[in-house]
C-alpha positions in Angstrom: 83.0 -70.0 -48.7 80.7 -68.9 -51.1 78.0 -69.6 -48.6 79.1 -66.7 -46.1 80.4 -64.2 -48.7 76.8 -63.9 -50.2 75.3 -63.6 -46.9 77.8 -60.6 -46.2 76.7 -59.1 -49.1 72.6 -59.2 -48.4 73.6 -58.0 -44.9 75.2 -54.7 -46.6 72.5 -54.4 -48.8 69.7 -54.1 -46.1 72.2 -51.9 -43.8 72.5 -49.6 -46.4 68.2 -48.7 -46.4 68.2 -48.2 -42.5 70.8 -45.6 -42.0 69.3 -43.8 -45.0 65.9 -44.1 -43.1 66.2 -41.3 -40.6 67.1 -38.5 -42.9 64.6 -39.5 -45.3 61.7 -39.4 -42.6 63.0 -35.9 -41.4 62.6 -34.6 -45.0 59.1 -36.0 -45.6 58.0 -34.5 -42.2 59.4 -31.2 -42.6 58.9 -30.7 -46.4 55.8 -32.4 -46.9 53.9 -33.5 -43.9 54.1 -30.0 -41.9 53.2 -27.8 -44.7 50.4 -30.2 -45.9 48.7 -30.1 -42.6 49.1 -26.3 -42.6 47.3 -26.5 -45.9 44.4 -28.5 -44.7 44.0 -25.9 -41.6 43.8 -23.4 -44.0 41.1 -25.0 -46.1 39.2 -25.9 -42.8 39.7 -22.2 -41.7 38.1 -20.9 -44.8 35.3 -22.7 -44.3 34.6 -22.0 -40.9 34.6 -18.2 -41.7 32.4 -18.9 -44.7 30.0 -20.2 -42.2 30.2 -16.8 -40.2 29.4 -15.1 -43.1 26.5 -16.7 -44.6 24.6 -16.6 -41.0 25.6 -13.0 -41.2 24.2 -12.2 -44.5 21.1 -14.3 -43.7 20.4 -12.1 -40.3 21.0 -8.8 -42.1 18.7 -9.9 -44.8 15.9 -10.0 -41.8 16.5 -6.8 -40.0 16.1 -3.1 -40.7 19.3 -1.1 -41.4 19.7 0.6 -38.1 19.8 -2.8 -36.7 22.6 -4.2 -38.7 24.7 -1.2 -38.9 24.9 -1.4 -34.8 28.2 -2.0 -33.8 26.7 -3.9 -30.9 23.9 -5.6 -32.7 23.2 -9.4 -33.7 25.4 -9.0 -37.0 28.1 -7.2 -36.1 28.5 -8.5 -32.5 26.0 -11.3 -31.5 26.6 -13.6 -34.4 30.7 -13.4 -34.3 30.5 -13.9 -30.9 28.8 -16.8 -30.9 31.0 -18.0 -34.1 34.4 -17.5 -32.2 33.0 -19.5 -28.4 32.0 -22.3 -31.2 33.4 -22.9 -34.4 36.2 -20.2 -34.1 37.9 -22.4 -31.4 39.5 -24.1 -34.6 40.3 -20.8 -36.0 43.5 -19.1 -34.8 42.0 -15.5 -34.9 44.2 -12.4 -34.8 41.9 -9.8 -33.2 38.3 -9.6 -34.2 36.1 -10.5 -37.0 35.3 -7.1 -39.2 32.0 -6.9 -41.2 31.3 -4.0 -43.7 27.5 -4.0 -44.8 26.1 -2.5 -48.3 22.9 -2.7 -49.7 22.2 -2.0 -53.3 18.9 -2.6 -55.9 17.9 -5.3 -57.2 15.5 -5.9 -60.1 12.2 -4.0 -60.2 9.1 -6.4 -60.6 5.9 -5.8 -62.7 4.4 -4.1 -59.7 6.9 -1.7 -59.6 8.5 -2.8 -56.3 12.4 -2.8 -56.3 13.9 -5.5 -54.5 16.7 -4.9 -52.5 20.2 -6.9 -51.7 22.4 -6.9 -48.9 26.2 -7.8 -49.1 27.9 -8.5 -46.1 32.0 -8.7 -46.1 33.6 -10.1 -43.4 37.5 -10.0 -42.9 39.3 -12.4 -40.4 42.8 -12.4 -40.0 44.0 -16.0 -38.7 47.3 -17.3 -38.0 48.6 -20.9 -39.3 48.0 -23.7 -37.4 52.1 -24.7 -37.3 54.4 -21.7 -37.7 57.0 -23.3 -40.1 60.1 -21.1 -40.2 61.0 -20.4 -44.0 63.9 -17.9 -44.2 63.4 -14.6 -45.9 60.0 -15.7 -47.3 56.6 -14.8 -45.5 54.0 -17.4 -46.5 50.7 -16.6 -45.5 49.6 -20.1 -44.1 53.1 -21.4 -43.2 54.6 -18.9 -41.5 52.5 -15.9 -41.8 49.4 -14.5 -40.9 46.4 -15.3 -43.2 43.7 -12.6 -44.3 40.4 -14.2 -45.6 38.0 -11.6 -46.8 33.9 -13.1 -47.7 31.6 -11.6 -49.1 27.8 -13.2 -49.6 24.8 -11.4 -51.0 21.2 -11.8 -50.1 17.6 -10.7 -51.1 16.0 -8.4 -48.2 12.7 -10.0 -47.0 11.4 -6.7 -46.7 12.8 -4.2 -49.3 11.5 -1.5 -47.2 13.7 -2.3 -44.0 16.8 -1.1 -46.9 17.7 2.2 -47.2 
């Protein structure tokens, strides 16, 4: 008789864990896995936007000011178009990347030539990979759009190209 009673107790203890498995798995997926997946895609999106900005600032350091500020030029149109057709497919972009270009003076050398520095600021608005409904709260990257504003500077190859 004790033998059968012992088996029933073991069976009851093991059965409780099976009943609790589905709610535990649901909580893990909804509250941990999917938000972590969204945060991972935010990091990947940010890195890809940095690649876009670095390519733009490199090209802007080689070109004359008129070419960089041209709306249909390489810096503002050509590079973002290539990026959107390549790496930009991994970023859920809303709209078109916005680019601003600024120039400033750098150091003056012993030969009285002042270096010129170009700064490119790129703004990209992206959507989250999975939209997780969080009531009454708008969290960028989880259930709302995220805005990346990335700036980079580089010395002009030819200071005469800058204003």
